[in-house]
C-alpha positions as CSV (number, residue, x, y, z in Angstrom):
1,M,-36.0,-100.0,49.8
2,A,-39.1,-99.1,52.4
3,T,-42.7,-99.1,51.3
4,P,-45.0,-96.3,50.6
5,A,-47.3,-96.8,53.7
6,F,-43.4,-96.9,55.9
7,E,-43.0,-93.7,53.8
8,E,-45.9,-92.2,55.1
9,I,-45.3,-92.9,58.7
10,A,-41.9,-91.1,58.3
11,D,-43.6,-88.0,56.4
12,T,-45.5,-88.0,59.4
13,F,-43.0,-88.1,61.7
14,A,-41.2,-85.4,60.1
15,F,-44.1,-82.8,60.7
16,L,-44.1,-83.6,64.5
17,D,-41.2,-81.7,66.2
18,E,-42.3,-83.1,69.7
19,W,-41.0,-86.2,71.0
20,E,-44.8,-86.7,73.1
21,D,-46.7,-86.2,69.5
22,R,-44.3,-89.1,67.6
23,Y,-45.2,-91.0,70.6
24,R,-49.6,-90.5,69.6
25,H,-48.6,-91.5,66.8
26,V,-47.6,-94.2,67.3
27,I,-50.2,-95.5,69.6
28,E,-52.6,-94.0,67.2
29,L,-50.9,-95.9,64.8
30,G,-51.1,-99.7,66.9
31,K,-54.8,-98.4,67.7
32,A,-55.6,-98.5,63.5
33,L,-53.9,-101.7,63.6
34,P,-57.2,-104.7,63.1
35,P,-57.2,-106.9,65.8
36,M,-55.8,-110.1,66.0
37,P,-58.0,-113.3,66.6
38,E,-57.4,-114.7,70.5
39,A,-57.3,-118.4,68.4
40,V,-54.1,-117.6,67.0
41,K,-52.8,-115.8,70.5
42,V,-50.7,-119.3,70.8
43,P,-47.5,-120.0,71.9
44,A,-46.6,-120.6,68.4
45,T,-46.9,-116.9,67.3
46,K,-45.6,-115.1,70.9
47,V,-42.4,-113.2,69.9
48,L,-39.6,-114.2,72.6
49,G,-37.8,-111.4,74.1
50,C,-40.0,-109.1,74.8
51,A,-41.3,-107.7,78.2
52,S,-44.9,-107.0,76.8
53,Q,-46.7,-109.7,75.0
54,V,-46.6,-109.8,71.0
55,W,-47.8,-111.7,68.8
56,I,-47.0,-112.2,65.1
57,L,-48.9,-114.1,62.8
58,P,-47.1,-114.7,59.3
59,R,-49.0,-114.7,56.2
60,I,-47.4,-115.5,53.2
61,E,-49.2,-115.9,49.5
62,G,-47.0,-118.1,47.2
63,Q,-43.8,-119.6,47.4
64,G,-40.0,-119.5,47.2
65,P,-38.0,-115.7,47.0
66,G,-40.6,-114.2,45.2
67,A,-43.5,-114.9,47.7
68,R,-45.1,-112.1,48.7
69,F,-44.6,-111.7,53.0
70,D,-47.9,-110.3,55.3
71,F,-48.6,-110.4,58.9
72,Q,-50.8,-110.2,61.7
73,G,-49.4,-108.3,64.4
74,D,-50.4,-107.6,68.7
75,S,-49.4,-107.0,71.5
76,D,-50.8,-106.0,75.1
77,A,-49.2,-102.5,75.8
78,M,-50.4,-100.1,73.3
79,I,-46.7,-98.5,72.4
80,V,-45.5,-101.4,71.1
81,R,-48.9,-102.0,69.2
82,G,-47.7,-99.3,67.3
83,L,-44.8,-100.5,67.3
84,V,-45.8,-103.7,65.6
85,A,-48.0,-101.5,63.4
86,V,-44.7,-99.4,62.1
87,L,-42.9,-103.3,61.2
88,H,-46.1,-104.2,59.2
89,A,-45.7,-100.8,57.5
90,L,-42.4,-101.6,56.5
91,Y,-42.4,-105.3,55.8
92,A,-45.9,-106.3,54.6
93,G,-46.3,-106.3,51.0
94,L,-42.6,-107.0,50.2
95,S,-41.2,-110.1,48.5
96,V,-39.7,-112.8,51.1
97,A,-36.6,-112.0,50.0
98,E,-36.6,-107.9,49.8
99,V,-37.5,-108.8,54.0
100,G,-34.1,-109.7,54.5
101,R,-32.2,-107.1,52.6
102,V,-34.4,-104.2,54.1
103,D,-31.8,-102.6,57.3
104,A,-34.9,-101.7,60.0
105,A,-32.6,-100.2,62.3
106,A,-31.7,-97.6,59.7
107,E,-35.1,-97.3,58.6
108,F,-36.2,-97.0,63.1
109,A,-33.0,-94.6,62.9
110,R,-35.1,-92.5,60.0
111,L,-38.1,-91.8,62.2
112,G,-35.0,-91.4,65.5
113,L,-37.4,-93.8,67.1
114,D,-34.0,-96.2,68.0
115,Q,-32.9,-93.5,70.4
116,H,-36.5,-92.9,72.0
117,L,-37.2,-96.5,73.2
118,S,-36.3,-98.2,76.0
119,A,-33.9,-100.7,76.5
120,Q,-36.6,-103.0,76.9
121,R,-38.5,-101.7,73.8
122,S,-35.5,-102.0,71.3
123,N,-34.8,-105.6,72.9
124,G,-38.6,-106.1,72.0
125,L,-37.9,-104.8,68.4
126,R,-34.6,-106.3,68.0
127,A,-37.0,-109.8,68.9
128,M,-39.9,-109.3,66.6
129,I,-37.4,-108.0,63.5
130,K,-35.8,-111.0,63.7
131,R,-38.6,-113.1,64.0
132,I,-40.1,-111.8,60.9
133,R,-36.7,-112.0,59.0
134,E,-35.8,-115.8,60.0
135,T,-40.0,-116.1,58.8
136,A,-39.2,-114.7,55.2
137,A,-36.0,-116.4,55.2
138,E,-37.5,-119.9,55.2
139,V,-40.0,-119.1,53.1
140,A,-37.3,-118.0,50.5
141,A,-35.2,-121.1,50.7
């Protein structure tokens, strides 16, 4: 279950043969993210477990399992900011119940990113996914 925005990223990755090009594309996705106001870059929105600074601010419309999930995110590292953009494409617009059913590891494997991230970045990515899933589960309950 992937959103059209994530499928667009997957299609682009299919055309890019070189990993340098794929990394550049991830960085470009990060550059296209709307800036996150400094006022919301606070301990409550900071994702622990990431080597770089990462913030995720959930934005939920509605209540219960059908509530729509969205978030604003940012990082001080360009590649990580790009990973935030990929996560946004993967989850934004889904219901909070659907967020819990997304196999993020499998979707990142489709992009090949799972094999091309450092151990630290992989841990950080897992921490971001965990934060997103926990937030959605709280709203769905």
